[in-house]
MARFI-892744 format. One record per atom (N, C-alpha, C): residue in one letter; x, y, z; residue number from 1. Coordinates in Angstrom, 2 decimals. Layout:
% residues N
   res         u         v         w     n
     A         X         Y         Z   NUM
...
This chain:
% residues 70
   res         u         v         w     n
     X      1.15     -1.22      0.05     1
     X     -0.05      0.02     -0.46     1
     X      0.63      1.40     -0.05     1
     X      0.89      2.36     -0.77     2
     X      1.50      3.13     -0.89     2
     X      0.51      3.96      0.27     2
     X      1.38      5.66      0.92     3
     X      1.17      5.82      1.96     3
     X      0.36      7.04      1.39     3
     X     -1.24      6.78      2.66     4
     X     -2.19      7.73      2.11     4
     X     -2.96      7.49      1.07     4
     X     -2.20      6.43      0.16     5
     X     -3.71      5.68     -0.70     5
     X     -4.80      4.79     -0.28     5
     X     -6.02      4.32     -0.80     6
     X     -6.86      4.10     -0.49     6
     X     -6.85      2.61     -1.60     6
     X     -7.00      1.85     -0.56     7
     X     -6.98      0.58     -1.41     7
     X     -8.32      0.00     -2.11     7
     X     -9.31     -0.43     -1.68     8
     X    -10.41     -0.18     -1.47     8
     X    -11.51      0.76     -1.60     8
     X    -12.52      0.85     -2.37     9
     X    -13.61      1.33     -2.49     9
     X    -14.88      1.21     -2.46     9
     X    -15.92      1.04     -1.53    10
     X    -17.06      0.21     -1.14    10
     X    -18.00      1.00     -0.83    10
     X    -19.17      0.80     -1.85    11
     X    -20.32      1.67     -2.13    11
     X    -21.41      0.54     -1.99    11
     X    -22.18      1.09     -0.77    12
     X    -23.30      0.05     -0.33    12
     X    -24.62      0.50     -0.68    12
     X    -25.90     -0.50     -1.85    13
     X    -26.11     -0.32     -2.70    13
     X    -27.80     -0.73     -2.11    13
     X    -27.65     -1.42     -0.82    14
     X    -28.75     -2.22      0.11    14
     X    -28.85     -3.47     -0.34    14
     X    -28.81     -4.10     -1.42    15
     X    -28.89     -5.44     -1.70    15
     X    -27.59     -6.12     -2.05    15
     X    -27.51     -5.26     -2.60    16
     X    -25.90     -5.67     -3.02    16
     X    -24.65     -3.83     -2.64    16
     X    -23.35     -4.81     -2.55    17
     X    -22.20     -3.91     -2.34    17
     X    -21.11     -4.54     -3.57    17
     X    -21.34     -2.63     -3.55    18
     X    -19.73     -2.76     -4.95    18
     X    -18.11     -2.45     -4.13    18
     X    -17.56     -3.43     -4.39    19
     X    -16.03     -3.47     -3.71    19
     X    -14.95     -3.09     -5.22    19
     X    -14.84     -1.75     -4.82    20
     X    -13.81     -1.50     -6.12    20
     X    -12.17     -1.50     -5.57    20
     X    -11.61     -2.10     -6.41    21
     X     -9.95     -2.12     -6.05    21
     X     -9.33     -0.99     -6.91    21
     X     -8.82     -0.36     -5.90    22
     X     -7.94      0.28     -6.13    22
     X     -6.24      0.98     -6.81    22
     X     -6.12      0.11     -5.98    23
     X     -4.26     -0.38     -5.92    23
     X     -4.75     -1.59     -6.68    23
     X     -2.83     -1.41     -7.11    24
     X     -2.70     -3.17     -7.60    24
     X     -2.37     -3.91     -6.47    24
     X     -2.07     -3.35     -5.73    25
     X     -1.71     -4.65     -3.49    25
     X     -3.49     -5.09     -3.81    25
     X     -4.02     -4.14     -3.64    26
     X     -6.04     -4.06     -3.14    26
     X     -6.36     -5.21     -4.28    26
     X     -6.45     -5.04     -5.80    27
     X     -6.06     -5.64     -7.05    27
     X     -5.70     -6.61     -6.64    27
     X     -4.26     -7.34     -6.38    28
     X     -4.09     -9.04     -5.92    28
     X     -4.51     -9.03     -5.10    28
     X     -4.77     -8.95     -3.88    29
     X     -5.72     -9.56     -3.09    29
     X     -6.16    -10.43     -3.34    29
     X     -7.92     -9.67     -4.63    30
     X     -8.88    -10.20     -4.52    30
     X     -8.60    -10.75     -5.75    30
     X     -7.69    -11.21     -6.90    31
     X     -7.60    -12.28     -7.19    31
     X     -6.66    -13.23     -5.89    31
     X     -6.43    -13.69     -5.54    32
     X     -5.78    -14.09     -4.40    32
     X     -6.76    -14.98     -2.58    32
     X     -8.01    -14.25     -2.96    33
     X     -8.57    -14.46     -2.09    33
     X    -10.00    -14.15     -1.97    33
     X    -10.50    -13.56     -3.19    34
     X    -11.74    -14.37     -3.71    34
     X    -12.18    -14.80     -4.79    34
     X    -13.16    -15.28     -5.51    35
     X    -13.42    -16.33     -6.00    35
     X    -12.92    -16.10     -7.57    35
     X    -12.39    -17.26     -8.67    36
     X    -12.69    -16.59     -9.90    36
     X    -14.08    -15.91    -10.35    36
     X    -14.95    -16.78    -10.37    37
     X    -15.78    -17.15    -10.86    37
     X    -17.08    -15.46    -10.21    37
     X    -16.99    -14.72     -9.65    38
     X    -17.15    -13.77     -8.76    38
     X    -17.67    -12.49     -9.56    38
     X    -18.99    -11.94     -9.39    39
     X    -19.47    -11.15    -10.58    39
     X    -19.24    -10.02    -10.61    39
     X    -18.99     -9.19    -11.92    40
     X    -17.72     -8.44    -11.90    40
     X    -19.80     -6.87    -12.14    40
     X    -19.27     -5.67    -11.65    41
     X    -19.95     -4.68    -12.13    41
     X    -18.54     -3.60    -13.01    41
     X    -19.03     -2.81    -13.93    42
     X    -18.14     -2.31    -14.77    42
     X    -16.29     -2.76    -15.04    42
     X    -15.79     -2.36    -15.04    43
     X    -14.76     -2.81    -15.40    43
     X    -14.05     -3.84    -14.00    43
     X    -13.92     -2.92    -12.68    44
     X    -13.16     -3.44    -12.09    44
     X    -14.03     -3.62    -10.44    44
     X    -15.07     -2.99    -10.64    45
     X    -16.56     -3.36     -9.54    45
     X    -16.28     -5.00     -9.45    45
     X    -16.85     -5.32     -7.82    46
     X    -16.77     -6.32     -8.01    46
     X    -18.56     -6.47     -7.10    46
     X    -19.21     -7.08     -7.73    47
     X    -20.50     -8.10     -6.74    47
     X    -20.41     -8.09     -5.36    47
     X    -20.99     -7.72     -4.05    48
     X    -20.46     -8.79     -3.45    48
     X    -22.18     -9.23     -2.89    48
     X    -22.26     -9.98     -2.17    49
     X    -23.44     -9.71     -1.05    49
     X    -23.70     -9.10      0.25    49
     X    -24.74     -8.13      0.76    50
     X    -23.81     -7.80      1.83    50
     X    -24.02     -8.53      3.19    50
     X    -23.78     -9.63      3.54    51
     X    -23.42    -10.90      4.41    51
     X    -22.34    -11.25      4.19    51
     X    -21.64    -10.96      2.80    52
     X    -20.17    -10.78      3.10    52
     X    -19.38    -10.17      3.45    52
     X    -19.55     -8.83      2.79    53
     X    -18.44     -7.62      3.33    53
     X    -17.98     -7.57      4.54    53
     X    -18.74     -8.00      5.16    54
     X    -17.80     -7.82      6.66    54
     X    -16.36     -8.84      6.41    54
     X    -16.43     -9.73      6.00    55
     X    -15.60    -10.70      6.48    55
     X    -14.46    -10.31      5.33    55
     X    -15.06    -10.24      4.29    56
     X    -13.99     -9.52      2.96    56
     X    -13.39     -8.70      3.65    56
     X    -13.71     -7.12      3.70    57
     X    -13.36     -5.88      4.58    57
     X    -12.31     -6.29      5.86    57
     X    -12.80     -7.52      6.32    58
     X    -12.18     -7.32      7.45    58
     X    -10.36     -8.56      7.44    58
     X    -10.76     -9.36      6.37    59
     X     -9.49     -9.87      5.19    59
     X     -8.49     -9.27      5.05    59
     X     -8.85     -8.06      4.48    60
     X     -8.28     -6.69      3.36    60
     X     -7.89     -6.25      4.62    60
     X     -7.86     -5.88      5.96    61
     X     -8.01     -4.60      6.71    61
     X     -6.87     -6.08      7.78    61
     X     -6.66     -7.31      7.93    62
     X     -5.72     -7.42      8.21    62
     X     -3.91     -7.84      7.24    62
     X     -4.51     -7.62      6.55    63
     X     -3.29     -7.45      5.54    63
     X     -3.01     -6.35      4.85    63
     X     -2.72     -5.07      6.02    64
     X     -2.61     -4.42      5.69    64
     X     -3.37     -3.60      5.18    64
     X     -4.38     -4.04      4.05    65
     X     -5.19     -2.75      3.06    65
     X     -6.00     -2.16      3.45    65
     X     -6.17     -1.19      3.72    66
     X     -7.32     -0.04      3.31    66
     X     -8.88      0.07      2.79    66
     X    -10.16      0.92      3.51    67
     X    -11.00      1.35      2.10    67
     X    -11.66      2.64      2.73    67
     X    -12.74      2.85      1.55    68
     X    -12.96      3.86      1.88    68
     X    -15.21      3.22      1.66    68
     X    -15.77      4.09      2.27    69
     X    -17.78      3.76      1.65    69
     X    -18.13      4.97      1.10    69
     X    -18.11      5.31      0.13    70
     X    -18.02      5.95     -0.75    70
     X    -20.07      6.49     -0.37    70
């Protein structure tokens, strides 16, 4: 992570959450930790069910990545 950078943008739409990796480290983390068949939104957004987003963000934070809610 580059100092001062935001690794993920989290956009909660109620029934879905869009998780967008915004750094190379976040993209690599997603490739390693999320299923290969995850649903995407646009070019980089990842569709996540709300019940899973907490565990995903906890895991990313444990690995030193950060996020901001849009």
